[in-house]
C-alpha positions in Angstrom: 55.7 80.3 115.7 58.6 77.9 115.9 57.4 74.2 116.0 60.6 72.6 117.2 60.9 70.9 120.5 61.5 72.7 123.7 65.0 74.3 123.7 67.7 72.7 125.8 71.4 73.7 125.8 73.9 70.9 125.3 76.3 69.9 128.1 80.0 70.8 127.5 82.4 68.1 128.6 86.2 68.0 129.1 86.5 66.0 125.9 84.6 68.8 124.0 87.0 71.3 125.4 90.1 69.3 124.4 88.6 68.8 120.9 88.0 72.6 120.6 91.6 73.2 121.6 92.9 70.9 118.8 90.5 72.5 116.4 91.8 76.0 117.2 95.4 74.7 117.2 95.9 75.5 120.9 97.7 73.4 123.5 95.5 71.0 125.5 96.1 73.0 128.6 94.9 76.2 127.0 91.7 76.4 129.0 92.9 74.5 132.1 96.3 75.9 132.9 99.3 73.7 133.9 97.6 72.8 137.3 94.1 72.4 136.0 92.7 75.4 138.0 92.3 77.9 135.2 88.8 79.5 135.4 88.4 79.4 131.6 87.2 75.8 131.7 84.3 76.8 134.0 83.3 79.5 131.5 83.2 77.0 128.7 81.0 74.6 130.7 78.6 77.3 132.0 75.2 77.2 130.3 73.4 79.7 132.4 73.2 83.5 132.0 76.5 85.0 133.2 78.9 87.9 132.7 82.5 87.1 132.1 84.8 89.8 133.4 88.0 89.3 131.4 91.2 91.2 131.9 93.3 92.6 129.0 95.1 89.8 127.1 93.1 87.0 128.8 92.2 85.5 125.4 88.5 86.5 125.8 87.7 86.3 122.1 89.5 82.9 121.7 87.5 81.6 124.7 84.3 82.8 123.1 85.2 81.3 119.7 86.0 78.0 121.4 82.6 77.9 123.1 80.9 78.7 119.8 82.8 76.0 118.0 81.7 73.4 120.7 78.1 74.6 120.5 78.2 74.5 116.7 79.2 70.9 116.7 76.4 70.0 119.1 73.6 72.2 117.8 70.5 70.2 116.8 68.0 72.9 115.8 67.3 73.8 112.2 65.3 77.0 112.7 66.7 78.2 116.1 70.1 79.8 116.2 72.8 81.4 118.3 73.0 85.2 118.2 76.5 86.7 118.7 76.6 90.5 118.9 79.6 92.8 119.1 80.0 96.5 119.5 82.2 97.1 116.4 82.8 95.6 113.0 86.4 94.9 114.0 85.2 92.5 116.8 82.7 90.9 114.5 85.4 90.3 111.9 87.7 88.7 114.4 85.1 86.2 115.5 84.2 85.4 111.9 87.8 85.0 111.0 88.4 82.4 113.7 85.2 80.5 113.0 85.7 80.6 109.2 88.9 78.6 109.6 87.1 75.5 110.6 84.3 73.5 109.0 82.5 73.2 112.4 82.8 77.0 113.0 81.5 77.9 109.5 78.1 76.4 110.5 77.5 79.5 112.6 78.1 81.9 109.7 74.7 81.3 108.2 71.1 80.6 109.0 69.7 80.1 111.6 72.5 81.8 113.4 73.5 85.5 113.4 76.9 87.1 114.0 77.1 90.9 113.7 77.1 94.3 115.3 74.3 95.5 117.6 73.4 98.2 115.1 73.4 95.6 112.3 71.0 93.3 114.2 68.5 96.1 115.0 68.6 97.2 111.4 68.0 93.8 110.0 65.3 92.5 112.4 63.5 95.7 113.4 64.4 99.1 111.7 64.6 98.1 108.0 61.6 95.8 108.0 59.5 98.6 109.4 60.8 101.1 106.8 60.4 98.7 103.9 56.8 98.0 105.0 56.1 101.7 104.6 57.7 102.1 101.2 61.2 103.2 102.1 63.1 100.4 100.4 66.6 101.9 100.1 67.2 103.5 103.4 70.8 104.0 104.5 71.8 105.0 107.9 74.5 107.7 107.3 74.8 110.6 109.7 77.2 112.6 107.5 74.9 112.6 104.5 71.8 113.2 106.6 73.5 116.2 108.2 74.5 117.6 104.8 70.9 117.2 103.5 69.6 118.8 106.7 71.9 121.8 106.2 70.4 122.2 102.7 66.8 121.9 103.9 67.4 124.4 106.8 69.2 126.9 104.5 72.5 126.3 106.3 70.8 126.3 109.7 69.0 129.6 109.3 65.6 127.9 109.5 66.3 125.9 112.6 63.5 126.2 115.3 64.0 129.4 117.4 63.8 127.3 120.6 67.1 125.8 119.8 68.8 129.2 119.5 68.1 129.9 123.1 69.5 126.5 124.2 72.5 126.0 121.8 74.6 129.0 120.8 77.0 127.3 118.4 75.5 126.9 114.9 77.4 123.7 114.2 76.1 122.1 117.4 72.5 123.2 116.6 72.7 121.3 113.3 74.2 118.3 115.0 71.5 118.4 117.6 68.7 118.2 115.1 70.5 115.6 113.0 71.0 113.4 116.1 67.4 113.9 117.3 66.6 110.2 117.3 62.9 109.7 117.8 60.0 108.6 115.5 56.5 109.9 115.7 54.8 109.3 119.0 57.8 107.4 120.4 60.0 110.4 120.9 63.3 110.7 122.8 63.1 114.3 123.8 66.8 114.8 124.5 68.8 116.3 121.6 72.5 115.6 122.0 75.3 117.6 120.3 78.8 117.1 121.6 78.6 117.8 125.3 75.4 119.8 125.0 72.1 118.2 125.9 68.8 119.9 125.4 65.6 118.6 126.9 62.7 119.7 124.8 59.4 120.2 126.5 56.4 118.4 125.0 54.8 121.8 124.5 57.4 122.7 121.9 55.2 121.3 119.2 56.5 123.6 116.5 60.0 122.4 117.1 58.9 118.7 116.9 56.9 119.4 113.8 59.7 121.1 112.0 62.3 118.4 112.9 59.8 115.7 111.9 59.2 117.3 108.5 62.9 117.5 107.8 63.7 114.0 108.9 60.8 112.7 106.9 62.1 114.5 103.8 65.6 113.0 104.3 64.0 109.6 104.8 62.1 109.9 101.5 65.4 110.7 99.9 66.8 107.4 101.2 68.7 108.4 104.3 68.4 108.4 108.1 70.9 109.4 110.7 72.9 106.5 112.3 71.4 107.2 115.7 67.9 106.7 114.2 68.5 103.0 114.1 67.4 102.4 117.7 64.6 104.8 117.5 63.0 102.8 114.7 63.8 99.6 116.6 61.9 100.8 119.7 59.1 102.1 117.6 58.8 98.7 115.8 58.7 96.9 119.2 56.0 99.3 120.4 53.8 98.8 117.3 54.4 95.0 117.1 55.1 93.8 120.7 55.0 90.1 119.7 58.2 90.6 117.7 60.3 90.3 120.8 58.9 86.8 121.5 59.5 85.8 117.9 63.1 87.0 118.0 63.7 85.2 121.3 62.2 82.0 119.9 64.6 82.3 116.9 67.6 83.1 119.2 67.3 81.4 122.6 71.0 81.9 123.2 72.7 85.3 123.1 76.4 86.1 123.4 77.6 89.7 123.6 81.3 90.5 123.0 83.0 93.6 124.4 79.9 94.1 126.6 81.5 97.0 128.5 81.3 99.2 125.4 77.5 99.0 125.1 76.1 102.5 125.4 73.0 103.3 127.4 70.9 103.1 124.2 72.4 99.8 123.1 71.9 98.2 126.5 68.3 99.4 126.6 67.2 98.0 123.3 69.0 94.7 123.8 67.4 94.3 127.2 64.0 95.1 125.7 64.5 92.5 122.8 66.0 89.7 124.8 65.7 90.0 128.6 62.6 91.9 129.7 59.5 90.0 131.0 59.4 86.3 131.9 60.8 84.5 128.8 64.3 85.9 128.8 66.9 84.2 126.7 70.2 82.7 128.1 72.6 85.6 127.8 76.4 85.5 128.3 78.3 88.7 128.1 82.1 89.0 127.7 84.1 92.1 128.5 86.1 94.2 130.9 84.5 97.1 132.7 87.9 98.7 133.2 88.2 99.2 129.5 84.8 100.8 128.9 85.7 103.7 126.7 83.4 105.0 123.9 84.3 105.7 120.3 81.4 108.2 119.9 80.8 111.6 121.3 78.3 112.0 124.1 77.8 108.3 124.7 76.8 107.1 128.2 77.2 103.7 129.7 74.2 101.7 130.8 72.5 103.0 133.9 70.6 99.8 134.4 71.6 96.3 133.3 75.2 97.2 133.9 78.1 95.0 133.0 79.2 93.0 134.9 76.1 92.1 136.8 75.7 90.1 140.0 76.2 86.8 138.3 79.8 86.9 137.0 83.0 84.9 136.5 86.4 86.6 136.4 89.5 86.0 134.3 92.3 87.9 136.0 95.3 86.4 134.3 96.7 87.8 131.1 98.7 85.9 128.5 99.7 89.2 126.8 102.3 90.6 129.2 104.4 89.8 132.3 103.9 90.7 135.9 105.8 94.0 135.6 103.4 95.5 133.1 100.5 94.0 135.0 101.7 95.8 138.2 102.0 99.1 136.3 98.6 99.0 134.7 96.5 97.4 137.5 96.2 100.5 139.7 94.5 102.4 136.9 91.7 99.9 136.7 88.5 101.4 138.2 88.0 98.1 140.0 91.4 96.5 139.9 91.5 92.7 139.3 94.9 92.2 140.9 96.2 91.6 137.3 98.3 88.5 136.9 100.8 88.6 134.0 101.6 85.1 132.8 103.0 86.2 129.5 104.4 87.1 127.1 104.3 83.9 125.1 107.8 84.6 123.6 110.9 85.9 125.4 113.2 88.4 123.7 116.3 87.4 121.9 118.2 88.8 124.9 116.5 86.0 126.9 114.6 88.4 129.1 110.8 88.1 129.2 110.3 91.9 129.1 112.2 95.0 128.0 113.2 98.0 130.2 110.0 100.0 130.6 110.8 103.6 130.1 109.5 107.1 130.8 110.7 109.8 128.4 110.9 113.3 129.9 110.8 116.3 127.6 110.3 120.0 127.5 108.9 122.3 124.7 112.2 122.2 122.8 112.4 118.4 122.8 108.8 117.2 122.4 109.2 116.8 118.6 112.1 114.4 119.3 110.2 112.0 121.6 109.4 109.6 118.7 113.0 109.6 117.7 114.1 108.7 121.2 111.4 106.0 121.2 112.7 104.7 117.9 116.2 104.6 119.3 115.1 102.5 122.3 113.2 100.1 120.0 116.3 99.5 117.9 118.4 99.0 121.1 115.8 96.6 122.6 114.8 94.4 119.6 116.9 92.4 117.3 116.7 92.6 113.5 114.9 89.2 113.5 112.3 90.5 116.0 111.8 93.7 114.1 111.0 91.7 111.0 108.5 89.4 112.6 105.0 89.7 111.3 103.7 90.0 114.8 106.0 93.0 115.7 104.2 96.3 116.1 105.2 99.5 117.8 102.6 102.2 118.7 102.6 105.8 120.0 99.2 106.9 121.3 97.6 109.7 123.1 94.2 110.4 124.7 93.8 113.6 122.5 94.8 113.2 118.9 93.1 116.1 117.2 94.0 119.7 117.6 91.4 121.9 119.3 88.8 123.6 117.0 90.0 127.0 118.3 93.3 128.0 119.8 92.5 129.3 123.2 95.9 129.0 124.7 95.7 125.3 125.3 98.7 124.0 127.2 101.6 122.3 125.4 101.6 119.4 124.5 97.9 119.3 123.6 97.6 116.5 121.1 99.5 113.8 119.2 100.4 116.3 116.4 102.6 118.2 118.8 105.0 115.2 118.8 104.8 114.8 115.0 103.7 117.6 112.7 102.8 115.2 109.8 100.3 113.3 111.9 96.8 113.1 110.3 94.0 112.4 112.8 91.6 111.3 110.0 93.6 108.2 109.3 93.3 106.7 112.8 89.7 105.5 112.7 89.1 101.7 112.5 86.7 102.3 109.6 87.3 105.9 108.6 84.4 107.8 107.0 86.4 110.0 104.6 85.2 113.4 103.4 86.6 113.0 99.8 87.1 110.2 97.3 90.8 110.3 97.6 90.6 109.9 101.4 88.9 106.6 100.7 91.9 105.6 98.5 94.4 106.7 101.2 92.3 104.9 103.9 92.3 101.8 101.8 96.1 101.9 101.5 96.4 102.1 105.3 94.1 99.2 105.9 95.9 97.1 103.2 99.3 97.8 104.7 98.1 96.9 108.2 96.3 93.7 107.2 98.7 92.8 104.4 95.7 92.0 102.1 94.8 93.8 98.9 91.0 93.1 99.0 90.4 95.5 101.9 91.7 98.4 99.7 89.6 97.3 96.8 86.5 97.3 99.0 87.4 100.8 100.4 87.8 102.2 96.9 84.5 100.6 95.9 82.9 102.1 99.0 84.2 105.5 97.8 82.6 105.0 94.4 79.2 104.1 95.8 79.4 107.1 98.1 80.2 109.3 95.2 77.4 107.8 93.1 74.9 108.8 95.8 75.4 112.4 94.6 73.2 111.8 91.6 70.5 114.2 90.4 66.8 113.6 91.1 67.1 110.1 92.4 67.2 108.3 95.7 70.3 106.8 97.2 71.6 103.4 96.0 71.3 100.3 98.2 74.6 99.4 99.9 75.5 95.7 99.5 77.8 93.7 101.7 80.4 93.1 98.9 80.7 96.5 97.3 83.3 95.7 94.6 81.4 92.7 93.4 78.2 94.9 93.3 79.9 97.5 91.1 81.1 94.9 88.7 77.5 93.7 88.3 76.2 97.3 87.8 78.8 97.9 85.1 78.2 94.7 83.1 76.2 96.6 80.5 78.9 99.3 80.1 82.0 97.3 79.1 84.1 100.4 78.4 83.4 101.9 81.8 83.9 98.5 83.4 87.4 98.3 81.9 88.2 101.8 83.2 87.1 100.7 86.7 89.1 97.5 86.6 92.2 99.4 85.3 91.8 102.0 88.1 91.6 99.2 90.7 94.7 97.5 89.4 96.6 100.8 89.2 95.7 101.9 92.7 96.1 98.6 94.4 98.5 96.2 92.6 101.0 98.8 91.2 100.3 101.3 94.0 100.0 104.1 91.5 98.2 106.5 93.8 97.5 109.9 92.1 99.3 113.1 92.9 97.4 116.3 92.9 98.5 116.9 89.3 97.6 113.5 87.9 94.3 113.6 89.9 93.3 116.9 88.2 94.6 116.1 84.7 93.7 112.4 84.4 91.9 110.6 87.2 89.2 113.1 88.1 87.4 112.7 84.8 87.7 108.9 84.9 86.3 108.7 88.4 83.4 110.9 87.5 82.5 108.8 84.5 82.6 105.6 86.5 80.5 107.0 89.2 77.9 108.3 86.8 77.7 104.9 85.1 77.2 103.3 88.5 74.5 105.9 89.4 72.8 105.8 86.1 72.5 109.5 86.2 74.7 112.7 86.1 76.2 113.7 89.4 74.9 116.8 91.2 77.0 119.8 92.2 77.5 118.4 95.7 79.8 115.8 94.1 82.4 118.4 93.3 83.3 118.9 97.0 83.6 115.1 97.4 85.9 114.9 94.4 88.3 117.6 95.6 91.9 116.3 96.3 91.5 116.9 100.1 90.1 119.4 102.5 93.7 120.4 103.2 95.6 119.3 100.1 98.9 117.5 100.8 101.5 117.4 98.0 103.8 114.4 98.8 107.4 115.2 98.3 108.4 111.6 97.8 106.5 108.3 97.8 108.0 107.4 101.2 106.9 110.7 102.7 103.4 110.3 101.2 103.0 106.9 102.7 104.3 108.0 106.0 101.8 110.8 106.2 98.8 108.9 104.9 99.2 105.9 107.2 100.5 107.8 110.2 103.6 105.7 110.2 106.7 107.3 111.7 109.8 105.7 110.5 113.1 105.9 112.5 116.3 104.7 111.0 119.9 104.5 112.2 123.0 102.7 111.0 121.0 100.9 108.2 118.3 99.7 110.6 114.7 100.9 110.6 111.6 100.6 112.8 108.1 101.7 112.0 106.0 103.4 114.7 102.2 103.7 114.2 100.8 106.8 115.7 97.1 107.2 116.8 94.6 107.8 119.5 94.1 105.5 122.4 90.6 104.8 121.1 92.0 103.5 117.8 94.1 100.7 119.5 91.5 99.4 121.8 91.3 95.6 121.7 94.7 95.4 120.0 98.0 93.8 121.1 101.4 95.4 120.4 105.0 94.6 121.0 105.7 98.1 122.3 103.5 101.0 123.3 104.4 104.6 124.0 101.7 106.6 125.8 102.0 110.3 125.0 101.1 113.2 127.3 98.1 115.2 126.0 95.8 117.9 127.3 92.1 117.4 128.3 91.1 120.0 130.8 94.6 119.5 132.1 97.6 117.3 131.3 96.4 113.7 131.5 99.5 111.7 132.6 100.4 114.4 135.1 97.0 114.2 136.7 97.2 110.4 137.1 100.7 110.4 138.5 99.5 109.2 142.0 98.4 105.9 140.3 101.9 105.5 138.8 103.5 106.0 142.2 101.0 103.6 143.8 99.7 106.3 146.1 96.3 105.5 144.6 94.7 102.2 143.5 91.4 102.1 141.6 88.8 104.9 141.3 86.6 106.5 144.0 83.7 108.9 143.5 85.8 111.7 145.1 88.3 111.4 142.2 85.7 112.8 139.8 84.2 111.8 136.5 87.0 113.3 134.4 89.6 111.3 136.3 87.4 108.2 135.8 87.6 108.8 132.0 91.4 109.3 132.1 92.0 106.2 134.1 89.9 104.1 131.7 91.7 105.4 128.7 95.2 105.0 130.0 94.5 101.6 131.5 93.6 100.5 128.0 96.8 102.1 126.5 99.1 100.6 129.2 97.7 97.1 128.8 98.3 96.9 125.0 102.1 95.9 124.9 103.6 92.4 125.3 107.2 93.5 125.9 107.8 97.2 126.2 105.7 100.0 127.8 106.8 103.6 127.6 105.4 107.0 128.7 106.2 110.5 127.5 105.8 113.1 130.2 106.8 116.7 130.8 110.0 116.9 132.7 108.5 119.7 134.9 105.7 117.3 136.1 107.9 115.2 138.4 109.5 116.0 141.7 112.2 114.1 143.6 109.8 112.1 145.6 107.8 111.1 142.6 110.9 110.1 140.7 112.0 107.9 143.5 108.6 106.2 143.7 108.4 105.7 140.0 111.8 104.0 139.9 110.7 101.5 142.6 108.0 100.4 140.2 110.5 99.3 137.6 110.7 102.3 135.3 113.8 103.9 133.9 113.7 107.6 133.1 115.3 109.2 130.1 115.6 112.9 129.4 115.1 113.8 125.8 117.3 116.6 124.4 116.4 118.9 121.5 118.7 117.0 119.2 116.9 113.7 119.9 119.6 112.2 122.1 118.7 110.9 125.6 120.3 110.9 129.0 119.5 108.5 131.8 118.1 110.5 134.7 120.1 110.0 137.8 119.0 112.8 140.1 116.8 115.9 139.9 
């Protein structure tokens, strides 16, 4: 038990806030506003449990980092720390990047503090200690590999419990259901989730439980567990050792949660159990925006209890990202509109206007493939060469649905992002893609390196691919996965200097000289080298399963030219005219959550119906916010498109079917500040005057 004095939080003064502003290179009015009434100062001074409801572009992460920097400077405890949890690695990296730039902030990057994801925290403090205590020392939480091993154990699904065949007709969903069955022993969660299918198993179905238990134990002995098992092991550990929660709370008396609106039902449940239930709850401050609560994973549910925001809350309704025009366009889509206040953008255009002319592109089936060209033309007209070359410039084209349907059942056009650009690859839009082949790791690394303008991210991605490949070794458990994977491989290959040289040459070739293989050079040269390196890392020959992972791609792409290859791999559409060029990144709305762009184009896609068409009443201001009568699907649409429409600083565009609008809607849309351009089949546009 901790022997330090009773915990007391420090008091935050105005001088502390001014010092933090200087430390983060911000103006002295950053947290006060020009008139001293900005609510951010109250958030920094608050030392009670509270939820901070922050609108898009409100500087939420900067505010959190400033508070952490102040606390780091005043922290007096050697064995008690601050716990900062985020939903994604991207959010964690952003916090670490800010803190790492200052000597004061770096104090929080090590013991006794913790900064990481929710899954990472549960792994480190609950799940992995339990597994290690029972002899499972190299467990990795990887659903893809667990699923593949489950397929093998069940003979491709043929030996799945008969009970499931009555409940789930689709074989792929049955496999997913078993793989996602996250329970441990007597602490079972009896709901199996697969896509949109939920199966409630009766306790009497003992044979089903026994069979699934047997398979999951076999996979665990082989060194793996499904990603969703993390929380099951966490709950099981707390049940077996109830005093652990008190120990964790003593270690972390202060908890911050970033992007709290993204916490799923399971995440909220285990965090509440660890930190908040019973009498000795910690001081918890959650930051987020309930209007942006969209999930990156299939079948996720928001918290039913302990919802964000709670009763005790503080609001940040003013956005530094965009001006009032974009604020007025996006605000009606919020489930509980803030009355968004646009006090940005920070920098006006060269034309001296704060915002560009926000535009709706209207198309038909013959001109949909020219929408990105029309968008590119508008970007070149709107932004100067200097603005296009700025490091901060970014143009996006996003849609709610970015993958084609599994089966063509006459889905309406346009269905997905690929209908606007045939070279679009949905696998490259993930924040941290989990590729299916080694070469997809290389391509994903190229994409991350180009976006971040740093080579090391590609090196790490290639190293991750090698460690994934080396897991396909014969007769041995999986390898442990270190934090710095490239450095780990260098250590593993120290005793094999020839192989080490091959690995280093490959890294240089793929990253520094950008000599990415073609299908021909992969088969004739690199394939054998990659296998040799992976076998040296594994200390064992690779199994037959490695052959699939080493194929060029599931659907091989032969790049015609290096430019085309880069465009396809990174989902970058390049538009050029009269010697000028602009790059447009295409992706899903999920993939750009939390980001800021100079310009954003929101594409019409199909989910039960055409999405933008169904939310037209919110564009014409006939509707404001969400009511239960609007339905759960409309709730999801509004959340997603609220996120999409609140990304840009200067230019917001929509792409809609021309047939979706009538005269009354056109007139209403014009009063909101939109211009409407008809896109022709040749890519040219015409300003819509009348219907």
